[in-house]
N, C-alpha and C positions, 0 to 999 in steps of 0.2 A: 476192244471193249467186250466182245463176246467171250473171249478167253478169260477175262477177268471175272466175269459173272459165273463162269463155269467152275471157278476155284473157290467160290464162297462156300463156307461150311453149311451143310443142310441142317435146319433146325428140326429137332425130333418132334414128332407129332404130339400135340397136347393131349393130355388125358381128359376124359369126359368128367363132368362135375361129379357124377356118381363114383367114378374111380378115385378121384381126389378125396372125396368125402370118406370112402371106405378105407383108404390108406390111413386117414386120420383115426378112424375107429380102430383099425388094426393096431396102430401105435398106442392108443389108450389101453387096449387089451394087453399089450406087452409092457404096460407100466411106464410109458414114455410120453408124458403129457406135453413136454416141450416140442418134441417131434410132431406130435399130433396137432399142436397149435399151428405149426408151419403148414401142414396139409389143409387145415380148415381155413386158414387165411388165404391160401392159394385158391381154394374153392370159391371163396367170396370174391376175390379179386378178379379171377378169370371168368367167372359166370355170375356177375352181380345181380342179375334179374331172374335167376333160376330159383326154384324152390330149395335146391341144395344149398344155395347161399344163405338162406334163412336158417336152415338146419345147422349149417356150419357156424353161424353166429352163436347159436345156442351152445354148441360144443366148445366154441372158443371161451364162452363164459365158464363152462365146466373146467377147461384147461387152466385158465387164469386162477380160478379158485383152488384147483389142485396144486398149483405152484405157489400158493399163498400170496398171490398178487391181488390183494383185496381192493386196493385203490382202483385198479383197472377193472376188476369184476364189478364194482359198484358203478363206475362210470359207464361201462358198456351195458350194464343192466338198465340203467336209466335211458340210454340211447335205444336199446331194444324195445323197452316199454313204450317209448315215444313213437317209434317207427312201426311197431307191430302191435297195436292196441287190442287186436282180437285174435292173436295167436293162441292156439289151444294149449301151449306150454307156458303161458304167462304166469301161472301159479309157481312154476319152477323158477322162473326168472326173479320174481319177487322174493321167493324163498332164498335163492342164492345171494341176493343183495342183502337180505336181513342177516343171514349167517355170516356174511363177510364182515358186517359191523360187529356181530356177536363175537366172532373169533378174535377181534381186536380189543376186547374188553381188558382194561388195565386192572392191576391189583387195587383193592379197596383204599389203599393209602395214597393213590394217585388220582389224577383227573378222570372224571367219569363221563366225558363227552361221548365217547364211543358206546358206553352203556346206554345212554339216553337215545342215541341214534339207533342202536340195535332194538331198543324197546319200541320205538316208534315204527320201525320197519317190520318188526315181528307182529305188532298189533295190526298193521296194514294187511299182512298175510292172513291173519285170523278173520279180519273184517271182510275182506274181499273174497276169500276162498274158504269159507267155513265147511267143515266136514271132510276136508281133504287130509291126506297124511301129512302134508306140509303144515296145515293149520294145527294139527295135533302136536307135532313136534315144536312148532312155534309157541304154542301155549305153555309147554314145559319150559322153554327158554325164557318166556316172559316172566314166569314165576321166579326163575333163577336170577333174572336181571333185576327184578324188584328186590329180591333178597340182597343182591350185590349193592344196589343203591342204598338200602337200609344199613348194610354193614359199613358203607362209606360214611354215612351220617354218624353212626355209632363211633367209628374210628376218630372222626373229628371231635365228637362230643367228649370222648375219653381224653383226647389230647388237651382240650380246654379244661376239663375237670382236673387233670393232673397239674396243670399250670395255675390252678386256682381261679380261673375265669368261669365261675359257676353260672352267671346269666347266659353266657354264650353256650356253655355245655347244655343247659336246660333247653335252649332253643333247638339245638340239634336233636336232643332226645324227644322233644315235642314233635319235631318233623317226622321222626320214625313212627310215633304213635298216631299222628294224623294221616300220614301218607302211605305207610307201609305196615298197617296193622295186621296183615295176613302173613307176615314173614316171621321166622323164628327170632328175629331181633327184638321183637316187641317185649318179650319177657325181661331182657336186660335193660331195655329203655325204661320200663316201668320201675324196675328195681333201682336204677340209678337216679331216677327222678325223686 
């Protein structure tokens, strides 16, 4: 029995949470977000109650966003907000969630669900964190999202107009005038009406 125990491979000593986290940071600096993600996940798994685990969760969000894994970024952002409601980096988490929706906006000829989700998330950033750099950027993206929604309405209106469905086209142009009067689309909507 004793000889059997002596032949077991020795496990390498585990790295400290700080070392794991810094290996992730180093991987990001080298432009390897997938590798960094592995280090941050290890930090959280091996030291779940440390401050490094919380920082690693934030960096995981960044890595998922960098890898254009927007669904995971949004889901983990919601989880982070729920579990860390007073974290000093909460503005960043809300912003990452909002831009994850924003980066999924479809062309104006397609469904605009992501645009509406992005708009709501961006408005939340501006409302909760006014005066921050994230709020300033979110405001610019809000204006662009409104213009995108107006262009979508105009696209549908033009479609109806070309098909001879004038009442339906008028409803779409009216939507632009009523809801998106600060966008560049207003001029064409008035002209077409």
